[in-house]
C-alpha positions as CSV (number, residue, x, y, z in Angstrom):
1,M,-224.3,33.1,-72.7
2,G,-222.3,33.8,-75.8
3,S,-220.9,31.5,-78.5
4,I,-217.9,31.3,-80.9
5,S,-218.0,29.5,-84.2
6,I,-214.8,28.0,-85.4
7,S,-214.5,25.8,-88.5
8,E,-210.7,25.0,-88.2
9,S,-210.0,22.1,-85.9
10,V,-206.6,23.5,-84.9
11,W,-208.1,26.7,-83.5
12,F,-211.0,24.8,-81.9
13,D,-208.5,22.5,-80.1
14,L,-206.3,25.4,-79.0
15,I,-209.3,27.3,-77.5
16,K,-210.5,24.1,-75.8
17,R,-207.1,23.5,-74.3
18,E,-206.8,27.1,-73.1
19,M,-210.3,27.8,-71.9
20,G,-211.5,24.4,-70.8
21,P,-210.0,24.7,-67.3
22,S,-212.0,27.9,-66.9
23,G,-215.3,26.1,-67.2
24,W,-216.1,26.8,-70.9
25,Q,-218.2,24.2,-72.6
26,F,-217.6,23.0,-76.2
27,Q,-219.9,21.5,-78.8
28,K,-219.2,20.2,-82.3
29,V,-221.9,20.9,-84.9
30,S,-222.3,18.6,-87.8
31,S,-225.1,17.5,-90.1
32,D,-226.1,14.5,-92.1
33,K,-228.8,13.7,-94.7
34,D,-231.0,11.6,-92.3
35,N,-230.8,13.5,-89.0
36,G,-230.2,17.1,-90.0
37,I,-228.1,19.2,-87.7
38,L,-226.4,17.4,-84.9
39,I,-224.8,19.0,-81.8
40,E,-222.4,16.9,-79.8
41,N,-220.5,17.8,-76.6
42,S,-216.8,18.0,-77.1
43,P,-214.6,17.4,-74.1
44,S,-212.2,20.2,-73.2
45,T,-209.2,18.0,-72.4
46,L,-207.5,15.1,-74.2
47,R,-208.0,12.9,-71.1
48,A,-211.7,13.5,-71.1
49,L,-211.9,12.9,-74.9
50,I,-210.0,9.6,-74.5
51,E,-212.3,8.6,-71.7
52,Q,-215.4,9.4,-73.8
53,K,-214.1,7.5,-76.9
54,K,-212.3,4.5,-75.4
55,G,-214.0,1.2,-76.1
56,K,-216.0,2.9,-78.9
57,E,-213.5,4.4,-81.2
58,D,-209.7,4.3,-81.9
59,V,-208.0,6.6,-79.4
60,T,-204.3,5.9,-80.3
61,N,-203.8,9.2,-82.0
62,H,-205.3,11.0,-78.9
63,L,-203.0,9.0,-76.6
64,R,-200.0,10.1,-78.7
65,Q,-201.2,13.7,-78.5
66,L,-201.6,13.4,-74.7
67,L,-198.1,11.9,-74.4
68,E,-196.6,14.7,-76.5
69,A,-198.3,17.3,-74.3
70,I,-197.0,15.7,-71.1
71,L,-193.5,15.4,-72.5
72,K,-193.6,19.0,-73.7
73,D,-194.6,20.2,-70.2
74,V,-191.8,18.1,-68.6
75,C,-189.2,19.5,-71.1
76,H,-190.4,23.0,-70.5
77,S,-190.2,22.6,-66.7
78,L,-186.6,21.2,-67.0
79,E,-185.7,23.9,-69.6
80,V,-184.7,21.2,-72.1
81,K,-184.0,22.4,-75.7
82,V,-186.2,20.4,-78.0
83,A,-186.1,20.1,-81.8
84,F,-189.4,20.3,-83.6
85,A,-189.8,18.9,-87.1
86,N,-192.3,19.0,-89.9
87,E,-192.1,17.6,-93.4
88,Q,-189.8,20.2,-94.8
89,Y,-187.9,21.8,-91.9
90,R,-186.3,20.9,-88.6
91,I,-186.3,23.9,-86.2
92,R,-183.8,24.0,-83.4
93,Y,-183.7,26.7,-80.8
94,D,-179.9,26.8,-80.9
95,C,-179.3,26.1,-84.6
96,G,-181.9,28.1,-86.6
97,T,-184.0,26.7,-89.4
98,R,-182.5,24.4,-92.1
99,P,-184.0,22.0,-94.6
100,L,-184.0,18.4,-93.4
101,S,-181.5,17.5,-96.2
102,A,-179.0,19.9,-94.6
103,L,-179.0,18.1,-91.3
């Protein structure tokens, strides 16, 4: 059995989402002063992560991410043009890229 080490959460979450359905298992490694190195299972889907954390931790951000993923799949299936935005630019498939102030 092999392993891949990834320190960036964006890449870790991407690989979990893509490879989780294939049966890959994921662990997060951390450390603290009192316990040393800690290895914790990391669920491969948002649904499993929400189920693991609910009642113990705040899951509102994970619920938002799950809703966004579901809506993205629906829009993709219906071939809906969707605008994506970040802090500086709004990207539209049909209009190109412009600063938010220009919209």
